[in-house]
N, C-alpha and C positions, 0 to 999 in steps of 0.2 A: 175780729180783724181791727184794723186801724181806721175805723170809720168815724164819722162825727159822733161826739159824745163818748168816744172810747175812754177818754181820760177822766171823765166826770166822776168825782168821788172815788177815785182809784187809790188815793193815798200816795205814799212814796213808792214809785216803781222800782227804784234802785237798779236802774238799767246797767247792764254789763256791756263790755265791748262786743262780746259774742252775740248778744241779743240785737244790738244795733246792726252788726254786720249781717246777721240772718235776715233782719227786717229789710235792709237795703237790697240784699240779693233776691229776696222774694218779690220786691216791688219794682225792681229795675226793668224798665220797658225798652231801653235802647240796647240793641244787640252789640253795638260797637263800644259800649262802656262796661266797666266792671268796678267792683269795690276795691279800693286800694287799702292804705293803712287806716286802721280804726284804733284809736288809742285814747286813754284817759288824758284829758287836758288838765283837769283839776277835780276837786271833790264833787263839783256840781255838773261838770261838762265832759262829754265824750265827743271827740272830733273825728269825723270820717271823711276820707278822701275818695272822690269819684274820679277814676282815671280812664284813659282810652285803652282798649284792649291791645292795640298793636304797639303803641309806644310808651305806655304807662305815663302819658302826659296828664298832668292835673287838669281836670275840667271844672270841678267844684269842690269846695270844702264845706262840710256841714257841721254845725254845732248842735248836739243833742243835749237837752237838759235831762240829767239822769233821774230827776225826781218826778217830773210831770210828762216827760217824753216830747216836750216842745222842741221843734227843730227849726233852725234858720240858717241861711247861708252865712258863712263867716265873712265879716267885712274886711 
């Protein structure tokens, strides 16, 4: 799983949009939210939108580093 140390010495993960989407869907704890658009931002970044289920309103946008899996909220 995605626990502490998961990324240690993993090399280049080469994450795909499908992998990011699946990860978010598996870890989503809020029943009122769902995964929206997940797309490649550039060669290093996949951006994923978290939206509300009822209105598809954007709640948060996350940037995933494709190489090491590091994720942070987009500023």
